N, C-alpha and C positions, 0 to 999 in steps of 0.2 A: 727356731732360734735357740730356745732353751735346750732342746734335744741336742743341738750342735754344741752348745756350751758344755753340756755334760759329757758327751761322747768325745769331743775333740780337745777340750781344755782341761776338764776336771778328772776324767777317768784315766788318762795316761799317767799322770803323776801318782795316782792311787795305785795303779797297776805296777808302777816302778817301785813304790814303797813296799808292795806285797811281793816283790821279787819277780815281777813280770807275769804274775798269775792272771790268766784269763778264764773266768768262770764259765763263759759261754759254751765251752766244749766239754763240760762235765755232764755226764748222763749215766743212767742205769738202763741196761738192755733188759727188757721184760721177757725176751725170748730165751735168755740164758746164754746166748752166744756172745763171744767177745768181738768187739769192733775197735779198730784203732782210733776212730774219730766219730763224731756225731754225723758228719757228712757221709761217712761210709755206712753207718747204720741206717741212715735214711735212704741211701742208694739201694740197699737190699730190702727195704720195706719193713724193717724190724721196728716193732713198737718200742718206744723209749720213754723214759721218764727224765725230762730235761730239767733237772734241778739247778744246773748252772745258769741257764737262761733266766730262771726265776730269781736266783740270787742277783744277777745283773739288773733285772727289772726292779727289784726291791732297793738296791743301792741307788739306781737312777732316780727312783721315786723319792727317796730320802734326800738326795742332793737337790733335786728340783724343789721339793717342799721347803727345804731350808733356804734356798735362794729366794723363793717367793715370800717366805716369812721375813727375810731381811729387807726385801724390796718394800713390802707393806709397812714394815716398821719405819723405814726411812721416809716414805710418803706421809705417814702419820706425823712424823716429826716436822716435816716441812710445812704441812697444812694442819695445824692444830685445830681441834674442835672448838667451836665458839662456846663460851659458858652459857649454861641454860638461863633463859629469861626468868626473872622473878615471877613466881606464881601470883596470880591475882587473889586478893583476899576473898574469903567466902561471902556470898550474898548477904548473909545475916550481919556480918561485920560492916559491910557497906551501908546497910540500912540503919544500923545503930549509929554509925558516924553521921549520917544525914540527920537523924533525929537529934543527936547531940548538937550539931551545928544549928539546927532550927531553934532549939531551946536556948542556945547562947544568944541568938539574934533577938529574942523576945525581950 
């Protein structure tokens, strides 16, 4: 679901803002031969460094991470944490209070 949100809703406007740039076809041929596209390089079995796919993955990760951050932030706003319960007094104070009360009653 989140992958579809990123790929189908968020990435197209970002691509349009960047002038229709699609990073997925950016690569470096490690054999030194020139290829028109990544698919052509893979067809010939050329070793490639696919930095465009990495850039797309990083952008997707940042967008998904930001969306999850916003979701968690909203859930925490809807369901606030209960205030912590007051800590019980130390045992020595309880004993001293009991002694004080016994002395008062005498």
